C-alpha positions in Angstrom: -20.2 24.2 7.0 -18.8 20.6 6.5 -21.7 19.7 4.4 -21.2 22.9 2.3 -17.3 22.0 1.9 -18.4 18.4 1.1 -20.8 19.6 -1.6 -18.4 21.8 -3.3 -15.7 19.2 -3.3 -18.2 16.9 -5.2 -19.3 19.5 -7.6 -15.5 20.4 -8.3 -14.5 16.9 -8.7 -17.2 16.5 -11.3 -16.5 19.7 -13.2 -12.9 19.0 -13.4 -13.5 15.3 -14.6 -16.0 16.0 -17.2 -15.3 19.6 -18.5 -11.4 20.1 -18.2 -9.0 18.1 -20.6 -5.8 17.6 -18.7 -2.6 16.9 -20.4 -1.7 13.1 -20.9 -0.2 11.5 -17.9 -1.4 14.1 -15.5 -3.8 12.9 -12.7 -5.5 15.1 -10.0 -7.2 14.6 -6.9 -9.0 17.2 -4.8 -8.1 16.3 -1.3 -10.1 19.1 0.5 -12.1 22.0 0.2 -12.4 24.8 2.7 -14.7 27.5 2.7 -13.2 30.6 4.2 -14.3 34.6 4.7 -18.0 33.8 5.2 -18.1 31.5 2.1 -16.7 34.1 -0.1 -13.5 32.1 -0.9 -13.0 28.2 -1.4 -9.4 26.9 -0.7 -9.2 23.8 -2.8 -6.2 21.5 -1.9 -5.2 19.1 -4.8 -2.7 16.2 -5.0 -1.3 15.4 -8.4 0.1 12.3 -9.8 3.2 12.0 -10.7 4.0 14.2 -7.7 6.7 16.3 -9.6 3.9 17.4 -11.9 2.2 19.2 -9.0 3.2 22.8 -10.1 2.2 22.0 -13.7 -1.4 21.0 -12.6 -1.8 24.0 -10.4 -0.8 26.2 -13.3 -3.0 24.3 -15.7 -6.0 24.7 -13.1 -5.1 28.4 -12.9 -5.2 28.7 -16.6 -8.8 27.2 -16.8 -10.1 28.7 -13.5 -12.5 31.1 -15.3 -14.2 28.2 -17.0 -14.3 26.1 -13.9 -15.7 29.2 -11.7 -18.4 29.8 -14.3 -19.6 26.4 -14.5 -19.6 26.1 -10.6 -21.6 29.3 -10.5 -24.2 27.9 -12.7 -24.4 24.7 -10.6 -25.0 26.8 -7.5 -27.3 29.4 -9.1 -29.9 28.9 -6.4 -27.5 28.6 -3.6 -26.3 31.4 -1.3 -22.7 30.1 -1.9 -20.7 31.5 -4.9 -17.0 31.3 -3.5 -14.0 32.3 -5.6 -11.9 29.3 -6.0 -8.3 29.0 -5.3 -6.4 25.8 -6.1 -3.3 25.0 -3.6 -1.0 22.3 -3.2 -1.9 19.7 -0.5 1.3 19.4 0.9 1.1 23.2 1.8 -2.1 22.7 3.5 -0.8 23.5 7.1 0.3 26.9 5.9 -3.2 27.9 4.6 -5.3 26.3 7.5 
């Protein structure tokens, strides 16, 4: 499971870096990815800079989640892993673990 989490984190990082145009002055880091519910769901914990724009970053990701999800599904086409992505604030990680 650790390997799947690591691979998913790597792929999502690349997708967000290359395929999503973030607003100027907003930087995002994927801190952790946890596959849950038999790999049907992926909790993606993010951190934004500046910190006060974390809610804006989460909203932006939610608005673009369909595109991100579609690209991810294509990259994992031959894999048995096709989780539904949920972006969460890293500061709330303890609540969701």
